[in-house]
C-alpha positions in Angstrom: 32.9 -40.1 16.9 34.7 -37.0 15.6 33.1 -34.8 13.0 35.7 -35.7 10.3 34.1 -39.1 9.9 30.8 -37.6 8.9 29.5 -37.8 5.3 28.8 -34.7 3.4 25.1 -34.9 3.9 25.6 -35.4 7.7 27.9 -32.4 7.8 25.4 -30.2 6.0 22.6 -31.3 8.2 24.7 -30.7 11.3 25.5 -27.2 10.2 21.9 -26.4 9.6 21.0 -27.7 13.0 23.7 -25.6 14.6 22.4 -22.5 12.7 18.8 -23.1 13.8 19.0 -22.7 17.6 15.3 -23.7 18.1 15.7 -26.8 16.0 14.3 -27.9 12.6 11.0 -29.8 12.0 11.8 -33.6 11.7 9.4 -34.1 8.9 11.4 -31.8 6.6 14.7 -33.6 7.1 16.2 -36.8 5.7 15.5 -39.5 8.3 18.6 -41.6 7.6 20.9 -38.6 8.0 19.1 -37.6 11.3 19.4 -41.2 12.6 23.1 -41.3 11.8 23.6 -38.1 13.8 21.5 -39.4 16.6 23.7 -42.6 16.8 26.8 -40.4 17.1 25.0 -38.3 19.8 25.2 -35.2 17.7 21.4 -34.6 17.3 18.3 -35.3 19.3 14.5 -35.4 18.5 12.2 -33.5 20.8 8.5 -32.8 20.1 8.9 -33.2 16.4 12.0 -31.0 16.2 15.6 -32.1 15.6 18.2 -30.2 17.6 22.0 -30.2 17.8 23.5 -31.6 21.0 26.2 -30.0 23.1 28.6 -32.5 21.6 27.7 -31.3 18.2 28.4 -27.7 19.2 31.9 -28.7 20.2 32.6 -30.8 17.0 35.2 -29.5 14.6 33.7 -29.0 11.2 36.8 -28.3 9.1 35.3 -27.9 5.6 34.1 -24.3 4.8 30.4 -23.7 5.3 28.5 -23.6 2.0 24.8 -23.5 1.1 23.1 -26.0 -1.1 23.8 -24.2 -4.4 27.5 -24.3 -3.7 27.8 -20.5 -3.0 28.1 -18.7 0.3 24.9 -17.1 1.5 23.1 -16.8 -1.8 19.4 -17.2 -2.5 18.0 -18.5 -5.7 15.3 -16.3 -7.3 12.5 -18.6 -6.3 13.8 -18.7 -2.7 14.1 -14.9 -2.6 10.6 -14.4 -3.9 9.0 -16.8 -1.4 11.0 -15.3 1.5 10.0 -11.8 0.4 6.3 -12.9 0.2 6.5 -14.3 3.7 8.1 -11.1 5.1 5.8 -8.7 3.4 2.5 -10.5 3.8 0.0 -9.0 6.3 -1.9 -12.3 6.6 -0.2 -15.6 7.4 1.1 -17.4 4.4 -0.2 -21.0 4.2 2.4 -23.8 3.7 0.0 -25.5 1.3 -0.2 -22.4 -1.0 3.5 -22.2 -1.8 6.0 -24.4 -3.6 7.0 -27.0 -1.1 10.5 -27.6 -2.4 11.3 -24.0 -2.1 9.8 -23.7 1.3 11.7 -26.8 2.5 15.0 -25.4 1.3 14.3 -22.2 3.2 13.3 -24.1 6.3 16.4 -26.3 6.3 18.6 -23.2 5.9 16.8 -21.7 8.9 15.4 -18.7 7.0 11.7 -19.5 7.6 9.7 -21.6 10.1 6.5 -23.6 9.7 4.2 -23.3 12.6 0.6 -24.6 12.5 0.6 -24.8 8.7 1.8 -21.2 8.2 5.2 -19.8 7.3 7.0 -17.2 9.3 10.4 -15.5 8.5 13.2 -15.8 11.0 15.6 -12.9 11.9 18.3 -14.6 9.8 15.8 -14.8 6.9 15.0 -11.1 7.1 18.7 -10.4 7.1 19.3 -12.7 4.1 16.5 -11.1 2.2 17.9 -7.6 2.7 21.4 -8.8 1.7 20.0 -10.3 -1.5 18.3 -7.0 -2.3 21.5 -5.0 -1.6 23.5 -7.2 -3.8 21.0 -6.9 -6.6 21.0 -3.1 -6.3 24.8 -3.0 -6.3 24.9 -5.2 -9.5 22.6 -2.8 -11.3 24.7 0.3 -10.5 27.7 0.2 -13.0 30.0 2.8 -14.4 29.0 4.3 -17.7 25.3 3.9 -17.1 22.7 6.3 -18.2 22.8 9.4 -15.9 19.0 9.5 -15.5 18.9 5.9 -14.5 21.5 6.5 -11.9 19.5 9.4 -10.5 16.4 7.1 -10.3 18.4 4.4 -8.6 19.8 6.9 -6.0 16.3 8.2 -5.4 15.0 4.7 -4.8 17.8 4.0 -2.3 16.9 7.2 -0.4 13.2 6.3 -0.4 14.0 2.8 0.7 15.8 4.2 3.8 13.2 6.8 4.6 9.9 4.8 4.1 9.2 1.8 6.3 9.2 -1.4 4.1 6.0 -2.7 5.5 3.9 0.4 4.5 1.7 1.0 1.6 1.5 4.1 -0.6 -1.4 5.4 -2.8 -0.5 5.6 -6.5 -3.6 7.3 -7.9 -6.4 5.2 -6.5 -4.4 2.1 -6.1 -2.6 1.2 -2.9 0.6 -0.8 -3.3 3.4 -2.1 -1.2 6.4 0.2 -0.9 8.9 -2.5 -2.0 6.8 -3.3 -5.1 6.7 0.4 -6.0 10.4 0.8 -5.6 11.1 -2.4 -7.5 9.1 -0.9 -10.4 11.2 2.2 -10.4 14.3 0.0 -10.4 13.0 -1.9 -13.4 12.3 1.5 -15.2 15.9 2.6 -14.5 17.3 -0.7 -15.8 15.2 -0.4 -19.0 16.5 3.1 -19.6 20.0 1.9 -19.2 19.6 -0.8 -21.9 18.4 1.7 -24.5 
């Protein structure tokens, strides 16, 4: 059956399956939609994972690819914060300790995976997180802003490139994650600009 006879939900799920090469956990997906794709020989279940078939890879999905919030490749704030937490954490992040709806949306988009009850970021998730941060930084740098805040933001960008993002720095007697420290400087620059 051609892809143009699929419902919107079926198209969205098929796109997600095509993006997630290793497949998506079956328990995080809508069973009816998965069954409809299986009947059309566009998806298979294997060891608790749902994967796209070769026929699905050749299907013509004519509508433009969009994420759930209707925008192209954007993260909501809660999704970004969870993804950032998973990326930066030195210990495994338990699936039970986070908001399940946010985790499920990241899993279905192929940005994180759930393995043995813990969350892990995918390469696409890491890329999406860095894109989100770059867009946020670009939005903060506008013409006519306070010169001192611009200097702070430029320094933060230079430090972000020169210090590995998974390292910690000592601020007095307190050790903190580099990204948290740089985010604090960015907030300082934003507050200066508002004055």
